[in-house]
N, C-alpha and C positions, 0 to 999 in steps of 0.2 A: 337331528336328521335321522331318518329311519335306518336301522341297522347298526347304530353306534352302541357300544357297550356302556351301560351305566352300572352303578354299584348294585350288586345283587343283595337280596335280603340276607341278614346275618343268620348263621346256623352255628350250632355248637361245634367246638373244635373236634377234629376227627383224628383219632390215634388208633392205628391198627396194630395188633399184636398177634403174631403167628399163633394160630390155633384158638384164638379167642373170638367171642361174639361181643361187638361193641354196641352198647345200648345208649339210648338217649338222643340219637340223631333225629331231628324232626324238621319238617317243612310245612308251611301253610300254603295252600293253593289259592292264589288270588281269584276272586270270583269273576274278574274280567282281566283282559290283558294288561299287565303292569307297564310302568314306564320303561323298563329295560327289555321289553319284548322286541321282536324283530319287526321289520316292515312286512308288507304283504308277501307271503311265500309264493313261489312258483308252484304250479300244479305238479311238476315232476322235477324236483331238484336233483335226484340221483340219476346221473347220466353215464354213458359209456364212450370212451375214446378208443378207436381202432387204429393201430399202426397202418399207414397207407398201403404199403405193399401187401400186407397180410389180410386186409379187409375182405377181398373176395373169398379167400379161403375160409374165413370165419363163417360166412353165410352159406357157402357152397359145400363145405366139407365137414363142418362141425355141427352135427344136429343139435347139440346143446345150446348153440347160440340163440336160435329162435325160441327154444323151450324155456331157457332161463330168462330171456327178455320178456317172455310171456308171464313168467312168475312175478317179475318186478312190476309188470303192467297190472296184474291182478292185485298185488299188494298195495300199490300206490294209487290205483284208480286212474292212472294216466300213463301214456307210453313214455318210457325213458328217452330223453333226447340222445342222439348219437353224434359223435364228431369223428371224421375220418381224416387222419393227419399224422404228424410226427416227423421224425428225422427223414424218413424216406419220401415224404411229400416234396421236400426240397431237393430230391434227386430224381424226380419223376417228370417225364415229358409226355404230353398228350399226343397220341397218334390216331387220327381219325380212321386210318385204314386197318388198324389192328382188330382182328376178329375176336381175340380173347379179351377178358377184362384187364389183365395185366400180363406183362412179359418181363422176365428177368432171369438171371442165372446166379447161383451161389455155389461156393465150394462145399459148404456144409448146410444141411437143413436148419441148423441152429443160427445161421448167419442172416443178416439183413443185407439186401443188395446195395451195391455202390451206385448203380444206375438202373433205371427201369422205365418202361413205357406203359401207358394205359390207354384203353380205347373206350368207345361209347358204352359198351356193355358194363363197364365199371360203374357208370352212372345209373344204368338200368337196375343193378343190384341195390344201389342206394335208394332208388325211386320206389322199390318194392316195400321199403320199411314204412310203417304207418305213423311213426313218431317224427319229430322234426330232425333235420339232418344239417350239420355244418360240414363243409368240405374244405380241406386245406389244399391249396395249390402252390406251385413253385414260384419263388421270387429270387432265390439264391442264384439260379442259373441265368438270371437277367434276360429271360426270353419273354418279354411282355406279350407279344403277339400270340405265343403259344398258350400262355396262361389265360388270355382273353378268350381264345378258342375253346379251352376247357371250361371256362366259366359259362360260356354261352350254352354248351352242352348240358352242364349241371343245371342251369336255370330252365332249359327247355324240357328236361326229363324229370326233375325232382320236384314234385308238386309241394312237398313239405320242406323245401330248402329254406333253412333259417338264415344262414350266413355263409360267407366265403372267407377263408383266411388267406392272406397273401404272404406266404413265407412262414417258417417255423423256427422259433427260438433264434432270432437274428442276433442276439447278443453273442452267439457262437460263430457268426460269420467272420471270416478272416480276409486279409488282403489278397489271398490267392483265389478267393471265390469270385466268379465272374461279375457279380453285382457290385463288388468293391473296386473293380478296375485297378487293382494294384495298390490301392490306398488303404490305410488303416480304417476299419469299420467302427465308427463311433455311434453313440446314441443320437447325436444330432444328424449324422448322415442317414441313419436308419429312419428317423422321424420324417426327414425330407423325402426319403424313398417311399415310405408308407403312404404319405398323403398324395404323392405324385401318382403312384400306382392306383390308389383308390379312385382318383379322379378319372384316370384313363379307363379303368374297368367299368366305372359307373357310366361313362359316356357310351361305351360299347354295349353295355347291357340295357341302357336306358332305365337304370334302376338306382334309386337312392337307398340309403340305410341298408346296405348289404354286407358290410365288412365286419368281421370279428377282428378287431385291431389289437395290436400289441403282440400277443403270442410269445411273451417273454418268459424265459426260465428264471425263476427266483426273483430276487430284488437287487437293485443297484441303479446305475445311471440309465440303463434300459428299463424304463418303468412307465406305467400308465400315467402317473402324475406328470412326467415330462412330455409324453406323447400327447396327452390330452391338451396341454397348453399349445402345442404345435397345431393340433387339429383345430382348436378354437381360433388361433391367430390367423389361420389360412382359410377360414370358413369351410373347413373340411368335415366338421361334425355331421353334416348332412349325409355323409357316406357311411357312417359308423352305426352298426346295429348293436354292437356290444364290444366291451374291452375285456381282455383276458391276460392272465398270467398262468404259468405252469408252476406247480408246487409239489415237490418231493421232500418230505421232512428229513429223510436220511439217505445216506449213501450205502449202496450194497456192500461195499468193502468194510465199512465200520458200523454197520447197523446194530442196534441194540433194542430188543423187543420191549424190555421193561420201560425204557425211555419212550419208545414209540407210542405205547398204549396209555401212558400216564396222562391223566386228565389235565394236570397243570401244564405239562409240556405241550399238549394239544392246544390249550388256550393261548399259551405264549406264541406258538408258531403261527396260528391263524391271525392273532391280533397284529402281527407284523404287517399284514396286508391292509390294515384299516385305511391308511392314506390312499391306497390305490382304489379301494371301493368308493371312498368319498369323492375322489377325482372323477370317477365314472358317473356317480350319482349327481354331481354338480352339473354335468352336461346332460342329465336325464337319460343316461345310458345304463344298461345292465353291466354288471361285472360278473365274470364267471371264472372258475378254475378250469380252463379249457383242456388241460391235461394234468392228471395228478395220480399219484399212487404212493405206496409206502416207502419205497426206496428206488434210487436211480438204477439204470442198467438192467431193467427187467425185474428188479427186486433182488433180495439176497435170501439168506437162510431164515430170516424173520418173516418174509412176505407170504408164504403159504400157510401161516399158522392161524389158529383161532384168535390169538392176540391181535393179529393184523385185522381180523374181522371186527373186533371190538374197537380198534382204532378208527376204522371206517365209520362205525356207528356214532361215536362221539365227535369225530372230525366233521361229519356232515352237519351235526347240530350246531357246533360252534361256527361253522362257515355261514350257515343260513341266518343265524342270529346277527352276524357281522354285516350281512347284506349281500352275500354271494348268492346269486340267483340259482346257479346250477354248478354241479361238479361233475367232470367227465373223467372217470377212472380208466386209466390206460390199459389196454390189452395188447401185448406186444407180439413178438415172434412166437408162433405156436410151437410148443415143445421146448422152448427156451425162455420161459416166462414165469418165474416163481410167484409174481403177484397177480397173475391172471385169475379171474373168477371161475373160469371153467376151461377145460381142454377135453380130454377124454373122460374126465370126472368133474363133478361139481366141487370146487375147492373151498377151503375154510373161509376165506374173505367174503364169499358170496353170502354167507349166513349173516354177517354184519350188514351188508348192503340191503338184504331182504328185510331185516328188522328195521333199518332206517326208513325203508319204503313204507312199512306198516305204520311206523310212528308218525310219519308226515302225511299219510293219506288223508286228503280232505281238510288238512289243517290250513288255517289262514295266517296264524302267527305262532311263534314259539318264544318262550321266555325261560331264562335260566334261573333256577331257584337257589342254587348253591353259590358260594362266594368265589368260586373259580381258583381258590388257592389251596385246595386239598385234593386228594385222589378220588374223592367221591363227587359224582355229578348227578344233578337232578334237573329235569326239564318238564315244563308243562306246555301243552298244545291247546290252541283255541280254534274254534270253528268260525265260520263267517258271521255268526251271530254273537261273537265274542264270549262264547261259553267254553269253559275248560272241558276237554274231551278225553285227554290222555295224560299220563305222567310217565316219564322214562327215568329210571334209576340206573346208574352205572357205577360199579365198584371197580376202579382201575388198578387196585392193588395187584401186583404181579404174583401169580401163583404158578409154580412149575411142579412141585412135588412136596410130600410131607403133609402136615396138618394144614387144612385150609381155613383161613379166618373168614368171618362174615360180619355183616353190619345189620343191625335192626333199625329200621327207618319208620317213623310214624308220620303219616300224612294227615293233616287236618284241612277242613274246608272242602271235603269231598261232597260234590253236589248231588250224588246219587240218592234216589228215593228208595232204593232197595236196601236190604240188610247186608249185602256183600258186594264186592267188586271182583272182577276177573282180571287175570294177567297172563302174559306170554313171557316165558323165561328163555333167555338166550344163554346157553351154558355149554361148557365143554370139559373134558377131563382136566385140562390145564391150558394155560395161555400158549404153551408150546405145541399143543396138539395139532397134527396135520390129518386131513381126511385119509382114512385107510389105516391110521395108526392109533386111533382112539375115538372116543365118542364126542360128537358135536351135535347139538340139537337146538331147535327153536320150537317151543311149545311141545317138546318131547318128540318131534319129528325130524327126519333127515331128508335130504334131497337125493333122489335116485340118480346114480351116475349116468345111466343111459338116457334118461328122459327129463331130468330136473323136476320130476313130480315129487310132491311131498309124500313120504311113506311112513307108516307107523301110526299109532293112535294119537290124535291131537289131544294135548293136555292143557286145557285152560284152567289155571289155578284160581281158586276162589278164596277170598279173605274176608272175614267178618268185618262189618263196619258198624260203629256205634256213634251216634251224634256227629256224623261227618268225619270220623276218625278211624283209621285202620293202620295196622303195623305190618311191615313186610321185612323179610330177610333176604339180603343179597350177598352172596359169597364173593370172595376175591376173584377177579377175572370173570365177571358175570354181569349181565344186565337184565332188567325186568321192565317190561312195558305194561303199564296198568291202564285198563279201560275204565273210565269213570262213568 
């Protein structure tokens, strides 16, 4: 089945020694997509999730939002999909009389509100976005009529409405939540609730295939595999547009950057969702990571670093190979969000997201060339004619200070008819580098904090090619995108 991981081609064992250059690592580029390649890629796999209460502020008060989304659009050749949701979607009540987009109060600007209301203009902001939009609505408060009213407004106003979520992370619902009615909230109770609400909202909207179902945090009994079985048994798959899980590989309180950006750890973490992807595919539905980022709780000290940007780059590749159609990277409370891609500045993780967009632009399939059991990753991208168009090399060895190791990589099977190939290097002073405290560049350029525009001279590196072979050097904590 498309998206399943098969054995990658064998490569020489990789051993990195601080300060050394490792020679002899080589990969052959298959002339057409190999058996371990992904299924058909989405045109825009790199998406953004906005915390529900903060969504209007992102678009009305942060100029970088539209600017950086524009950069992703230009890099990817398609608009990033957005999702509006999160914890506060399940605290929100629709108020048709509210003149503002959202209304709430907090003790501190760093806090998320415990209750909030939103009005029609909330959907007007979403409607102005040119990419697809998924809107998360409340189920926890057990006010079906209110959620239906909000869904009707979303449908009427948002021309690019992709899906509606009914509830957020129900695996955290408790007996004290109105939806539970004093009973322990179980996976079985949630599955019954999801299909019941889907049928009611479908009838009200006169719309099939509208729901982004699941919306589960992590893995466990609350899972797409279990929900998909309930959906199929009750003839409810007609209501489902896509299934989703949320994935945060680390906790902010115990986060470890070395582990986060490790290629082998990324492979292991993503592969845990294989059964969920298959369950969705078996029902001919897409599977997405509807909310994701580096660490829970807005991220921790690791989240604003260059290493977190490198994690994004490799994570997106692994997810798309597995069959994940889109990943929505969460942007939380403005001013209290270490993992956010921008606020008043363009932050380090955005560099990884932008490079992922460049790598996937116009690609039809992606295949992994490495064995997935070392810290070095290699990917090849194919166009709609099944021709290789790019290769991505990622050295996930952790570098913070001292002498920086590097790896020499020889690629063979390069189809170029010219005598050289060009490449974009994603690099920084160290994995721990944060914007404003050191250099981070993509093709030698940086993103301007006020505008998200690329500044500085663009440096497309060229490497000589002989008989379809060329050798490249990639330092620890660095990536290289090669154009064939």
